[in-house]
N, C-alpha and C positions, 0 to 999 in steps of 0.2 A: 690831730695826733695819729689817728688811725690811717688817715690818708697818707701822712708822711711815712709811716711804717710800711704801708703797702708799696709806696714808691721805692723805698729802700730795698724791700724784698724782691720786687720785680727787677730792679737794677742788679741785685746780686745774682738772681737766676740768669739774667741775660749775660752776665760776665762769665758764669760757669759754662753756659751754652756756647759762648764765643771761644772758650779755651779748647784747643784741638785735643781730642782724646788720643791716647797712644794707639798707633795703628797696629792692628794684628798682622802677624806674619805667618805664613805657612811654610815650614821647613820640612823637607822630605829626605828620608834616608833609608837604611836597610834593616831597621828594626832589630829585635833580639838584643843580645849583649852589646852589639856595636851601637845601636841606638841608645841603649841605656847608658853607655859611657859618654856619648855625646850629650845626652840630656843632663847628666851629672856635671860634666866639666865645661860645657858650652852653653846649652840652652838655659838651664836654671840660673847660672850666674849672670847671663846676659839679661834675662828678664828682671832679675833683682837689681841690676845696675842701671837699667834704662827705663823700666816700667812698661816696656813694649811686650805685649803678650805674643808668644810664639806657639802656634798649633803645630804639633809634630806628627807627621804621617809616615807610613811605611810604603815602600815600593820594592819591586824585585830587580830594578836596574834597567839598563837599556835606555833608548831615547824615544821609543814609540809614544809614550804618554806625554812627554814634553812636546814632541812634534805636533801631536793632535791638539793640544791646548794652544800652541802658538799659531798654527795654521787656521784654527777656528776663531782666533782673536778672542779667546775666552780663557785667559791665563788664571788658573786657580792656585798654582804653586809659585812661591816667591824664590825660595832658596832650595837648591838641590845638591845633595852629596852624589857626585857622579864618578864612576870609575874612569881612570885615565884612558883605558882602552876604548871608551865611548866618547871621550871628551872632544877629540879633534873632529870627529864626525858631526857632533852636535854644534860645535863652534862654527865649522865651515858652512853649515846649513842655516846659520843665523838663528839658531834656537836659544842661544845664550847671549847675555849682555857682555860687552867688552868691559873688563874691570880695570880701574886705575891702580896699577900695582904701586905707583909712587905715593898713593894715599895710605898704604898699609903702615901700621905703627912699627917702630923699631922693636927689637927684642928687649927683654927685661934688662939685659946687660948694656943697652944703649946702641947696639950694632944696628945700622940701618937695615930695613927689611930686605932690600935687594942683595945684601951680603949675608944676612942671617938665614934666609930660606935656602935650602939646597936648590941648585939651578933648575932641576926638573920640576920643582914645585911651582915655579913661575914661568914655565916654558910656554904655556898657553895663555893667550890674552884673555881667555874666557874663564879662567879658574885660578884658585889659590889653593896650594897643596895643604892637605890635612895629615895624611899618613902614607908611609910605604907599607904595603901589606903584600901577601902572596897567596897564590893558590897552590896547594899541595894535596897529598892524600894521607889518610890516617887509617889505622886499624886497631882493633881490640885484640890483645894477645889471646884472649879466651875463645875467640871465634874464628880466627884465621887458622888455616891448615896448610901444610906443605912446607913449613919453614918460616923464615923471617923475610918478608918483602922489603927490598931496599932500593928498587929502581922503578922508573916509569914502565920499563919492560915487564916487570912483575905485575903491574896493574893490569896489563893486557894478557897475562899468562894464566888462563883459566884452567889449564891442565895441571900445573904445579900448585896453583892457589885457587882451588875451586870455590864457587860462591858468587853471589851477586856483587856488582859494583854500582856505586851511585855517582852520578855526575850532574852538574848543573845543566839545565836544558837550554843550551845555546852553543853555537859553534866555537866561540872564543875559548881558548885554552884547550878544548877537546881536540881540535884539529892539530894544534901544535904538538900536543902529547902523542897523538897518533903517529905523526911523522917521526918523532923522536924514538918512540917504541919500535918503529920500523927501521931504525938504524940511521936516520938522518942526523948529522951533527947539528947542534943547536944554532950555530952561526949560519947555517944554510937553510934553516926552517922557513923563514919568511920569503926568501927568494924562490924557493921551491913551491911554497904554498900560493904564490902569485901566478902559477902556471896551471893549465888544465891537467897536466900530468900529475903535478903535485897534489892537487885537490882530489883527483881520482884515487891517488895512493892513500891519502889520509882517510877518505871515506871507506876505502877497502879495508884498512886496518880497523876502523871502528866496527865494520861488519863482523869482525872476528869475535867481538864481545857483545854484539847487539842484543842477543837473546838473554844475556846475563846483566843487562843494564836496568837500573832503577833511576828514573829522572826526577829531579826536584827543581823548583823555581826559586826558592828563597834560601839564602845562606843559612838562615836560622834552622832550617830543616836538617842540615848535614849532621850535626852531633846526635840528633835523635835517631836518625837512620842507622848510625853506627851503634848507638847504645841499645836499641831494641832488636838488633840483629837482622834488620831488613837488608843490609849489605855488609859484606866483610871488609871491603876496601871502599872508602868514601872520599871523594874529592871534596875539599873544604878550604875555606880561608884559614890561615894559621891561627888567627885570633879567636875564631869560634871554638876550635879544638882546645886551645890554651885555656880559654875561660871556663870551658866545661870541665877540664881537668882540675883547675883551681877551685871551682865552686862545688864540684860533686865528687872529687877524688877519684875520677875514673881513670883507668890505666891506659888510655889511648896513647898511641905512639904515632908521631908525625914523621913522614918520609920526605926529606928535603931534596931528593934527587930531581933535578930539572923542574923545580918549582918555578912558576911563572909569576914574577913580581910586578907590581904596578903601584901607582899612586891613586889615592882618592882625593878629590878636590871639592871645595864648596864653589858652586856656581850660581848665578842669578838668571832665572828664566827670562827670556826676551819678552818685553812688553808688560812686565809686572807693573801694576800701579803703585807698588810700594818699594820702588827702587832704592830710595834714600835709606829707608829703614833696613832693607835687605843688605845694602852695602855696610851699614853700621854693624850688622850681625856678622858678616863675613870678616870684617876687621877685628871684631872682638873674638870670634871663635877660632881664629888662626893666630892668636897671640901666644906668647911663650908658655904660659901656665896652662891654658886650655889644651893645647896640643900635647903637652907632657902628660896630661891625664889619659891619653889614649894608650899609655903603657898598660892600662888595665887589661888590654887584649893582646899585649905583646906586639903592638904595631909601632913602627918607628916614626916619631914625630918629624914633620917636614921642616922644622927650624933647628938650627944648630944650638941656639940658646936653650932649647928644651931638653937637650940630652943630659946635662948635669942633674936634671930633676928626675931622671929615670932610675929606678931602683937597680943597683948592680946585679941583683939576683934575676932580673928580667932581661938584662942586656943580651945574654946568650940565646934568648928565645926570639929576638927581633929578626925580621927578615934580612936586615942589613948585616947581620952576623953570618949569613949564609949566601951572600951574593955570588960567591965563587961557584956554587952549585946551581945557580938559577939562570933563567932566561927573562929578559925584560920584555914585557908585553909591548907590542909595537902598535901604538895608537894610530899612526899614519897609515900603516897597512890596513887596519880595520876601518879606517875612514874610507879608503879606496875600495875595499872588498867586502865590507860588512854587510851591505845590502844584498849583494849577489850570493855571498856564501850563506847568509841567513835564509834566503829562498831555497838554496840547494840543501841546506840542513833540514828545513821543513819537509822538503820532498823526500829526503832520505828517511826521515822518521816514519813517513807514511808507507814506505815500501815493505 
């Protein structure tokens, strides 16, 4: 009897051992309130639905860390939220997997994914759109002096609006803003920035506020810099400012003039050993309901079927409500010039 029991027990243990455990995934995004919204509407529901554990990590954007992992053949990240401005470069360098867009589920209304997603959300073979968001600047009415700033030119006008400015420490958006503040029409910005003359002009304009600049690396730092008075005008994503106003009742004001809007996408790092599980995550996280949850930060969902789920009170705060004042970030331009301008930017910082 004991022998029979032992055999049954051993067989049961063997069966358990033979059952594949749910693979862990590592998903990487931008932390703060953005990451919190993704965790609430994407990661937690995915883990509950599939039993796959997702480890969630923060990064500050760009492709350097992704490239280091892929080139070393030591891929630690599976799924990455990447800004559209960096997507084309990462894809062209083979740092991301090609995604089967035809495998994406239809919207909750039954519309096929290819028709439900806005075209730019599926424009790259390496990503699936999450949100439309934008970079603008904001101010606190109690700390800004000289009137009410309303333009990108005002951001660069330290005579009329004295005080520190805060910007993200990378050339993207900063160089575009510099040319616009120097009088270049937005439809000419990228053509001019592709020339030595245009690049010199942009850096010369940044020179005019260099002594008044505070640099930061993570989007989550922007509202704090504004709140504690470290800077009077702060470049930020619209969602970070919106969420801080909603959560803490702060009187921050967003300036939409020449905001630079873009998409964020979920992408899969090339060479991940967990590709199948990563693809399941991307399919789930870019469904109608998860994407609608990003209204928590006033980001526009990348699917049409998500829009009816957006609170009408939030619609006016979405970047898509202000596209007439904005400039679309040019990912192809930054694919071609990102590396060289990145080096020039580092050199400029050291001068």
